[in-house]
Each structure stands twice: as C-alpha cells, then as structure tokens.
C-alpha positions in Angstrom: 28.0 -2.5 -55.8 28.7 -6.0 -57.0 30.2 -8.7 -54.8 32.1 -11.9 -55.2 31.8 -14.3 -52.2 34.5 -16.9 -51.8 36.4 -18.8 -49.1 39.1 -16.9 -47.3 42.6 -18.0 -48.4 45.3 -18.6 -45.8 47.4 -15.8 -47.2 44.6 -13.3 -46.7 44.4 -13.5 -42.9 46.3 -10.2 -42.3 43.9 -8.3 -44.6 40.9 -10.1 -43.0 42.0 -9.1 -39.5 42.5 -5.5 -40.8 38.9 -5.6 -42.1 37.6 -7.0 -38.7 39.4 -4.2 -36.8 37.9 -1.6 -39.1 34.5 -3.2 -38.7 34.7 -3.0 -34.9 35.1 0.7 -35.2 31.3 0.7 -35.9 30.4 -1.4 -32.8 27.7 0.7 -31.1 29.0 4.0 -32.6 27.5 6.6 -34.8 24.0 5.1 -34.7 25.1 1.5 -35.4 23.9 -1.0 -32.9 26.3 -2.8 -30.5 27.0 -6.0 -32.4 29.9 -7.4 -30.4 29.7 -7.9 -26.6 32.6 -5.6 -26.0 33.0 -2.0 -25.0 32.6 0.7 -27.6 36.1 1.9 -26.7 37.8 -1.5 -27.2 40.7 -1.4 -29.5 40.6 -4.1 -32.1 39.8 -7.8 -32.5 40.7 -9.6 -29.2 43.9 -11.9 -29.5 42.0 -15.0 -28.3 39.5 -14.5 -31.2 42.4 -14.1 -33.7 43.8 -17.3 -32.3 40.4 -19.0 -32.7 40.3 -18.1 -36.4 44.0 -19.1 -37.0 43.6 -22.5 -35.3 40.1 -23.2 -36.6 41.0 -22.6 -40.2 43.7 -25.2 -40.0 41.5 -27.9 -38.4 39.8 -30.4 -40.7 36.0 -30.2 -41.0 34.5 -32.5 -38.2 37.6 -32.0 -36.0 36.8 -30.2 -32.8 37.5 -26.5 -33.2 37.1 -26.4 -37.1 36.2 -23.0 -38.7 35.4 -21.9 -42.2 35.3 -18.3 -43.5 33.9 -16.7 -46.6 34.6 -13.1 -47.6 32.7 -10.8 -49.9 34.9 -8.8 -52.2 34.1 -5.7 -54.2 36.9 -4.2 -56.2 39.4 -6.2 -54.3 38.2 -4.9 -50.8 36.6 -7.1 -48.2 33.1 -5.8 -47.7 31.7 -8.6 -45.5 32.4 -12.0 -44.1 30.6 -15.0 -42.6 32.1 -17.8 -40.6 30.9 -21.2 -39.4 32.6 -23.0 -36.6 32.1 -26.2 -34.6 30.2 -26.1 -31.4 32.3 -26.7 -28.4 30.3 -29.7 -27.3 31.5 -32.9 -28.9 28.0 -34.3 -28.9 26.7 -31.4 -31.1 28.6 -32.1 -34.2 25.4 -32.0 -36.3 25.3 -28.3 -35.6 27.6 -25.3 -36.1 27.8 -21.7 -34.9 27.6 -18.7 -37.3 29.3 -15.3 -37.0 29.2 -12.5 -39.6 29.7 -8.9 -40.4 29.1 -6.5 -43.3 31.2 -3.4 -43.9 29.4 -0.1 -43.3 29.4 0.8 -47.0 27.7 -2.5 -48.0 24.9 -2.6 -45.4 21.3 -2.9 -46.7 22.5 -4.1 -50.1 21.4 -7.8 -49.8 25.0 -8.9 -49.0 24.1 -10.2 -45.6 21.4 -12.5 -47.0 23.8 -13.7 -49.7 26.5 -14.5 -47.2 24.0 -16.5 -45.1 22.9 -18.4 -48.2 26.5 -19.2 -49.0 27.3 -20.5 -45.6 24.0 -22.4 -45.2 24.6 -24.1 -48.6 28.1 -25.2 -47.6 26.8 -26.5 -44.2 24.1 -28.5 -45.9 26.6 -30.0 -48.3 28.7 -31.1 -45.3 25.7 -32.9 -43.7 25.2 -30.4 -40.9 21.6 -30.1 -39.8 21.5 -26.9 -37.8 23.2 -23.5 -37.8 23.0 -21.6 -34.5 23.9 -18.0 -33.7 24.0 -15.6 -30.8 23.1 -11.9 -31.4 22.8 -9.0 -29.0 19.2 -8.4 -28.2 19.4 -4.8 -29.1 20.8 -5.5 -32.6 17.4 -5.2 -34.4 18.9 -5.0 -38.0 20.8 -8.3 -37.5 17.8 -10.0 -35.9 15.6 -9.0 -38.8 18.2 -10.3 -41.3 18.4 -13.6 -39.6 14.6 -14.0 -39.4 14.4 -13.1 -43.2 16.9 -15.9 -43.8 14.8 -18.5 -41.9 16.3 -18.4 -38.4 14.0 -18.7 -35.5 14.6 -17.4 -32.0 15.2 -20.3 -29.6 15.9 -18.4 -26.4 17.1 -15.3 -24.8 19.2 -14.5 -21.7 18.4 -11.0 -20.4 21.1 -8.9 -18.7 23.9 -11.3 -19.8 26.3 -8.4 -20.4 27.1 -5.1 -18.7 28.8 -3.0 -21.4 29.5 0.7 -21.0 26.9 0.9 -18.2 24.2 -0.9 -20.2 22.5 -4.2 -19.5 22.4 -6.3 -22.7 20.8 -9.6 -23.4 21.8 -12.3 -25.9 19.2 -13.8 -28.3 19.8 -17.4 -29.6 18.6 -18.2 -33.1 18.8 -21.4 -35.1 18.3 -22.4 -38.7 17.1 -26.0 -39.5 18.8 -26.7 -42.8 16.2 -29.2 -43.9 13.6 -26.5 -43.6 15.7 -23.6 -44.7 14.8 -23.7 -48.4 11.1 -23.1 -47.6 11.8 -20.2 -45.2 14.6 -18.2 -46.7 13.7 -15.0 -48.5 16.6 -13.6 -50.5 
C-alpha cells in the first residue's frame, strides 16, 4: 500500500471526521488496545474535540489554540492522520502536543513513523523545540512506535482513568527536536 501524506484541506473536514468516527470503532475492540480515554461503547468523536479541530485549524500558528493536521491517503481514502496543537499554557509555546491514528488496514506498514517524521519536520521548521504526547499506558504498540521515533517517557500517572471497569494510566512522552535526527529510526 502506498501513501501520500499532506496537510488536511478545510473542505475535507467532513471526510476527516467520518474517518475519525470509523477509527474509534477500534478503540479497545477486537484485540486492539484502548487508544482513546473513552468507553469502548462511546459513539463517535466527541463534539468538544470536533470543535477543537475546527477552531484550531483556523488559528494562526503561534496563536493560542492553533492546530495543524496531516492526513495519509491511499487511493483517495484517509488511512491515517497526525495533528500538532498548541499547549494550553501560554508559557510553553516552544512545545506542542501530538495526536495521531492509523486506520486498521494500514497498521504495521510504516505509516505511523512516516506521519511522525512529517509532523516533526514541520514542527522543527516552525522553530518548535519539543513535541509532547500522552498515551494510554496499556497501548504497547503506540508506545513502541513513539520510542522508535525518538520519544522518551517523561512521566506516568497511574490510575488516571476508570474506563469500562478498568484502571488506566497515562504515559507522557516527549521528543526533543534538536536530538530527533539522531534517535529516529524509520
């Protein structure tokens, strides 16, 4: 499967949210790890997160609340995405937060690492120094991908969530962009 990675265009938001809703069907189901801190029975991408994408994409880089999204396409279908967004703290503008997902049909194809490389390259070009992320502690495949891409664990909060009767922690990881070229294995 070949992929084209490019920025999400404003007219593609409906297709993007359709992809995200389909992606969430895998959240903790059929052997997939829980990758979003929400119940396995939740229906769809939450409205407050939709609003965060809509408003963030309209904000200029550097403005509080900015967000940028890249999508991976194969034969016209969205097969993965990655987004970077501003941290909520005004004094942390040298850092950003990462979120991503890969469609079930494209997992373990190298797409995740390619998406991370795309976003990290853009962040470096903008003068950002750090990319941070939060990942559920039980999501071993995602944690392995991030380590492969040069992220290091910076902390963990155990028992942060109670989802479907399970206690789940959050792991915090960061990528120092100046050091990224030496650590990333693609």
